[in-house]
Each structure stands twice: as C-alpha cells, then as structure tokens.
C-alpha positions in Angstrom: 14.1 21.0 -14.0 14.9 18.8 -11.0 15.2 19.7 -7.4 18.2 17.9 -5.8 20.1 18.0 -2.6 23.3 18.4 -4.6 22.0 21.6 -6.1 21.1 22.9 -2.7 24.6 22.0 -1.4 26.2 24.1 -4.1 24.4 27.2 -2.8 26.5 28.3 0.1 23.6 30.0 1.9 21.3 27.0 1.8 20.4 24.9 4.8 21.9 21.8 3.2 25.3 23.5 2.6 25.4 24.9 6.1 25.1 21.5 7.8 28.2 19.9 9.2 29.7 17.5 6.5 29.2 14.4 8.7 25.5 15.2 9.2 25.1 15.9 5.5 26.6 12.5 4.7 24.3 10.7 7.2 21.2 12.5 6.0 22.3 11.7 2.4 21.8 8.0 3.0 18.0 8.7 3.0 16.0 11.4 1.3 16.4 13.7 4.3 18.6 16.2 2.5 16.2 16.4 -0.4 13.4 17.0 2.1 15.4 19.8 3.7 16.0 21.3 0.3 12.3 21.1 -0.6 11.3 22.7 2.7 13.7 25.6 2.1 12.4 26.2 -1.4 8.8 25.9 -0.2 9.0 27.8 3.1 11.8 30.4 2.6 12.2 31.0 -1.1 8.4 30.7 -1.9 7.6 32.5 -5.2 11.3 33.3 -5.7 12.0 29.6 -6.1 12.1 28.3 -9.7 9.9 25.4 -8.3 7.1 27.8 -7.3 4.7 26.7 -10.1 5.1 23.1 -8.8 4.5 24.2 -5.2 1.4 26.1 -6.2 0.0 22.9 -7.7 0.2 21.0 -4.4 -2.8 20.7 -2.1 -3.0 23.5 0.4 -4.4 21.3 3.2 -2.7 18.0 4.1 -4.7 17.2 7.2 -6.2 14.1 5.5 -2.8 12.4 5.8 -2.6 10.2 8.9 0.8 11.8 9.9 -0.6 15.3 9.8 -4.2 14.9 10.9 -5.7 16.6 14.0 -8.0 13.6 14.5 -7.3 11.3 17.4 -5.7 8.5 15.4 -5.0 6.6 18.6 -8.6 5.7 19.1 -9.3 5.0 15.4 -6.3 2.8 14.9 -5.9 1.2 18.3 -4.3 -2.2 18.0 -3.2 -1.6 14.4 0.4 -1.8 13.2 -0.3 1.4 11.3 -0.7 3.4 14.5 2.7 2.3 15.8 4.3 3.2 12.4 2.7 6.6 12.4 3.7 7.3 16.0 7.3 6.2 15.3 7.5 8.4 12.2 6.2 11.4 14.2 8.9 10.8 16.9 11.6 10.5 14.2 10.4 13.7 12.6 10.5 15.5 16.0 14.0 14.2 16.7 15.2 15.3 13.2 13.7 18.7 13.7 15.4 19.1 17.1 18.7 17.9 15.6 18.5 20.3 12.6 17.5 23.2 14.8 20.7 22.8 16.8 22.9 23.2 13.6 20.7 25.7 11.7 19.5 28.3 14.1 17.2 29.8 11.5 15.6 26.4 10.8 13.7 26.3 14.1 11.9 29.6 13.5 
C-alpha cells in the first residue's frame, strides 16, 4: 500500500481535499501535499489509518534531528552553512503552518 496525496484528495473530508485548488496545485509542486496527508494519517486517524503499522515502526522521539532538537544549535553551528539552512527551513515550516491554518481551521489545533 502507498500513501499518496492523490488518495487524500479523493477523500472529501481530508485536509488535502479541503484546500483551495490553487494552493493544492502550488503545494503539489513539492512534497508538501504528501506531508500534509502523512500528518493527517499520523495525527488524526492514528490507529484507524491503514498505515498505522508503519507509523508504529517509526521512532517515538525525533529530538536528535537538527530541525527538531531542543539544543541550542546556534552556538554549536555558529558560522556553519548548515545553521542557515536549518533556520531557513524552520521559518519556511512556520510560514507553511500559518498558511495552512488559515485555510484549515482544524489544522492549527
């Protein structure tokens, strides 16, 4: 079985299908729609998702990832290009979250 943004779009109650078409098209240029579909299955459907066995195999703690760590990465990576990349990605995620929360009121909960 494969998780796809097209499958989520066919479900009229999914976050993907409830996005305005223009936003869906824009997000479809990257993996953003697939990420949104994944989040919905993982956070909302949980054990009811047919992908639950896969989700249960994932690590429970992702704090070792630079993007999600609580460590002060600024001091550890000062002067590194990686720090700029991480900070840009964090800002991009925050912008995407705000943008999606505007269109999907139940997303921001």
